[in-house]
Each structure stands twice: as structure tokens, then as C-alpha cells.
N, C-alpha and C positions, 0 to 999 in steps of 0.2 A: 434760566429759561428765556428764550427769545419771545418778546411781546410783539404781536402783530396787530396794529390798530387800523391799517389800511392795506389792501392788496393792490397789486399792479400786474395785470396779465396782458401785456401788449399783444394786439391782434385778436383778442377775445372781446366780444361785445358786452360791456357792462350795461345792464338794463335797470338795476335798482341798487341804491345804497341806503340801507336803513340805519337805525340806531346801532345795530350790532352786525347784521348780515349784509353781505354784498352778493348780488345775484348776476350771473352771466348767462347769456343765451348761447346754447349749443345746438344750433339749427332750430327748426320750427317746433320740435316736439320734446326738447330736452333742456334742462337748466343745470347750471353748476351753482350751488349755494355754499358760500364760505362764511363761517362764523369767526369774526375777528375777536380781539380781546377788549374791544371798546366797552365802556360802561356808561349808562346814562342815569340821571336822577333828576326828578322834577322837569322831565322832558328836555334836559340839556345833556349833551355828550360831554363827559369829563375829559380834561386834557390827557390824563394818563390812562393806560389800559391796565387790566388786571391779569397778571401772568397765568396762562393756562385756561382762562375763562372760556375761550372759544372751543378749546378741546373738550372741556367738561360739558358744555352745551351739546356739542356734536355727539360725544360718547353716550350721554344720557338719552338723547333722542334715539340713537341707534338701539340702545338697550330696550327702550319702551316699544319702538317699532316692532322689534322681534317678539317681545312678550305679548303684544296685543295683536299679533298677526292673525290669530284665529277669530278676533272680534271684528276687525275692520282692515281692509287692504290699505296700503300706503304708497306714497310716491317714490320711495327709494329704489334706485337701480343698483348703486354701489357706493361704498365709501372707501374703496381701495383704489388708490391713484393708479396702480398698475392696470386697472380695468377701465380707466377713463379713456376718452379719445386721445390719440397719440400727441396731438398738439398741446395737451395740458401737462404732459410728463415733465417738461422743462421747468414747470412752476411747482414742482414737488415740495420745495422748501416752504412754500406758502400754503400748500393745500393739505399736506400730510396730517391726518388726525383731526382736521377742523373743517372738512368739506364733505359735501354729498352731491353725487351725480343723480339727478332725479327726473321723473316724468314731468313735463310741463302741463300744468292744469289750469282750467278756467275756475278761479277761486270764487267761492260764494262770498258775497259782500257783508258777511256778518261774522263777528267773533263768537264762538260757541263756548260760553262760560258755564261751568258746573260749580256749584257751591254746596259744601256740606256743613259749613260753619258761617257765622255772620261776622264779616270782617271787611276791612277796606272800604271801597265805595258802597258795598252792600250794607255795611253797618251805618254809613251816613244816610243811605236811602231809607233804611228801616227806622232810624231815629226821626226822620222827617215825616215818613208816611205810614209807618207800621207795616211796610211791605218792601219787597225787593223786586224791581222790574215789574211791578203790578201784582206780584204774588203775595197775597195776604199771609202774614205770619202771626204766630201766637203773641199776645202782649207780654211784656216783662222780660224779653230776652236781653241779655247783657252782651257786651262786646266779646267776640270769640266764642260765644255759645254754639254748641252743636245744634243744627237744625233738626226738626222732627224727621225729615227725609231730605236727601239731596234735591236741589232745584236747578233748572236750566234757566239761565238769565243772559240772553243774548246782548250783544253790544254792536253798535254800528262802527265800522272801521274808519278811523280818522287818518287822513293823509298826513296830518301833523298834530301834535298834542295828544290829549287823552281820547281813547275811545269813549263813546257815550252809551250808557246803559239804556236799553229800550225794552219794551214789552214783547212778549211772544207774538201778540197780534200785529205789532208794528213790523216785526221780522217777517211774519207770514205775508203781510201786505207787500213787502218788498221782494221776497223770493218765491212766494207761493206757499199755500198751506201744506201741500204734500211734501215739499222739500223741507219746510220748517219742522214738520212732524218727524221726518227722517233724521234731521240733524239733532233734534232734541233726544230722540231715542238713542242714537249712536253716542252722543255726548254723555248721557247719563250711564250708559252701559260701560263706556270706557272709564269713566270716573269711578264707578263701583269696583271694577277690576283693579284699577290703579290704587285706589284708597285701601283696598284689602291687602294688596302687596306691601304698600308703604307701612300699614299698621303692623304687619308681620316683622318689619325692620325697625319698629319703635318710632315711626314717623307718622304724623298726622298730615294728610293731604287736605288742607282746608278748602282750597279752591284752585281751579286751573282753567286755562282756555285752550281751545283747539281751533284749527282752521281746516276746512274741507274744500276740495275742488274736484272738478270733473275732468277726467282724462278720457277723451272720446265719450263713451256712455257710462263709464264707471266712476263712482264716487270714491275718492281717495282721501285719506288722512294725510295732511301735508305740513309744511313749515317745521317748526320745532315742536317737540312733544314732551310735556311733563318735566321741563327743565326748571331750575330755580328762577329763571327769568319769566317763565310763563305760568308759574305755579306758586302757591303759598304753602311751604312745608314748615311744620313746627315739630320740635322734639316732643315726643309723648311724655317723657318723664318730668318735664317742667310745665306741662299744660295746666293753666289755671284761668278759667273764664273770668271776665270782668275787666279786661283791658287788653292791650296789644300783647302778642306773644313773640318771643325771640324766633327768628326765622333764618333759613339757610339761603340767604340771598345777599342783596346789597345793603343790608341793614346798617352796617358800620359806616358806609358811605353816606347814607341819608342822615344818620345820627350826627356825624361829623359836620355835614353841611348845615344842619339846623343850629349849630353853635356859632355860625358865622353871620356877620351882617352883610348877607348877599341877597339881592332881590330876586333870585331864582330866574334870572334872565341871562342869556349868553353875553359875554364869555363866562364859562363856569370856572371856579377857582381850582387851583392845583390841589392834589390830594397828598397828604403826608405819607411817608413810606410805611408807617405802621398800619395806617388804614388800608392801604393797598395790600399789605401782607395778610392782615386779618380777614379781609374780604376774600382773597384768593383761597385761604384756608377753609372758609365757609363753603365755597363752591365745591372744593375737592371733598370736603366732609360729606356734603349732600350726596355726591356721586358714590362715595365709598359706602355710606349707610344704606342707600337705596339698592345698589347693585351688588354689594359685597366684594367689589373689585377696586383696584387702585390704578391710577393713570401714571 
């Protein structure tokens, strides 16, 4: 399988290159989003890509966009290269299966995070304050415990490094109370639907993050949706609160890097072939378990 870590579309305007995605402008009202096979850990992009990762992320987002279409509209126009503008057809080998032609939105400047379990930065927050993003929680929770009910914990978008958890009040001060209320309502509604579906497939959706933006006067769900990069998925059959859980993401990469004497600053070290292979398998397994399909 060909690994694509960077795209090159001469004559098409590149407007953003993130840790994984590359975004091209297609006139004033459209974008082309391409998911590469890049992988990052500890905010550093690794030298090697993960075979098929961009395809998994794209296919997973498309699956969820369709499943959630009755809950919230989204930015997707097409993921079929034949339906893209003609000037993109020559780049089919870079775009097939890993790109989306979308409506260009004015994105809200907050990450919309839903948590059903206490893990990651939420666990650190809870240990320190007994709360997550200012939401008081019962005492005595252990790592990976299920929360009494899912919570909305926004984060400020960072241009580099980690997003920073903020309170709902801070988000409302930034984007307005009415918009913050709407984002909270939609985030929790989407999470409930997705968690129920994941549960039916033997998967726990511990937490996830969404991005929303305005296309003219319509609020749309954008970016990637419920992928292993934006979500914490755990296998139900091995779930045991009281510590970290095995997950369907870059766990093998992080675990390997933790064994090295690396200061977690660029340049990142090379990944061994077995770590690359096992990580690719995890991404594909997540897609297969959630969708019932294979790529």
C-alpha cells in the first residue's frame, strides 16, 4: 500500500497543512481536505507514515457523517473524485479514498469535547480540582470511570501544541452564550447517538471532539468526525476502570516512544516496522469494528 505523507497539487492553493490534513482552497466557498498518512505523538510529526491511516480517517468520517445526518448537517459535498472540479482529476492518485470536497465554513474557535468517561486531560483535571473544565464531579472516581452522565468540556483551539481545556463560561464569553448553548446541545446529542452505536459494536466511546462552523447562516459539523484521531475508543470486553485502557489509536507509537531517551522535541525518532504495522492494524480494526466494513 502506497503511503502518502505529503500531497502536491500544483496550481491548487494550499491554505493549511496540519499534523495530518492538508487543506486546499477551491474558490471562495469550497475546500478540498486531504487526510495524509502522517502520524504525530507528543505534538511531533513522526518521520514515517502509517499505511492506510488517511483512508481510515476519511472513510470513518464519511460513515459517521451519513449516520448522523438526521442529527446535524455537515460540510461534505462529495468524496468521489469524479464529482470534484475537473482540475483535480489529474491528482486522483493522491486524492482517491482520502479526500473530501466540502463547503468552506467560518469555524467556531472552540473544540467541542464530549466526555462520558474520565480519562486523558480530564483525569488530570479531576485529580487536581475534583472537576473537569469547572464541572464538579463526584468524589472518589478512578481513572477511566464512567461519568454519571456525559459532559461538554470545551477547549480553546491551539495553533500549535495542545488545545487548552476551558470552562463553558469562558467559551460563552468568547463566542456568545446562545452559540455556546447550541454547540453544547449538539455535541452531547451527537455523542449520545455515537456512543450508543459504538456500544452496539462492542466499543466504548470514552470521549471525542467535534468542530462546527457556519456556511452562510447554517451551522455545520465539519473537519473529521469520530475517528480514532479525534476520539478515545476502548474495547468493551477488556474495560476495567482504575487505569488507562487499551485504545484503537496510536497507542503503540506512544508506548514505543516512551521507551526511548527522547526529549519529545523535534526531530522525532524513526519508528520500527513492527510498531508501524501494529498501529496500522489498530486503525483498520477500529474502522472494521465500528462500521462492519473493511477497506
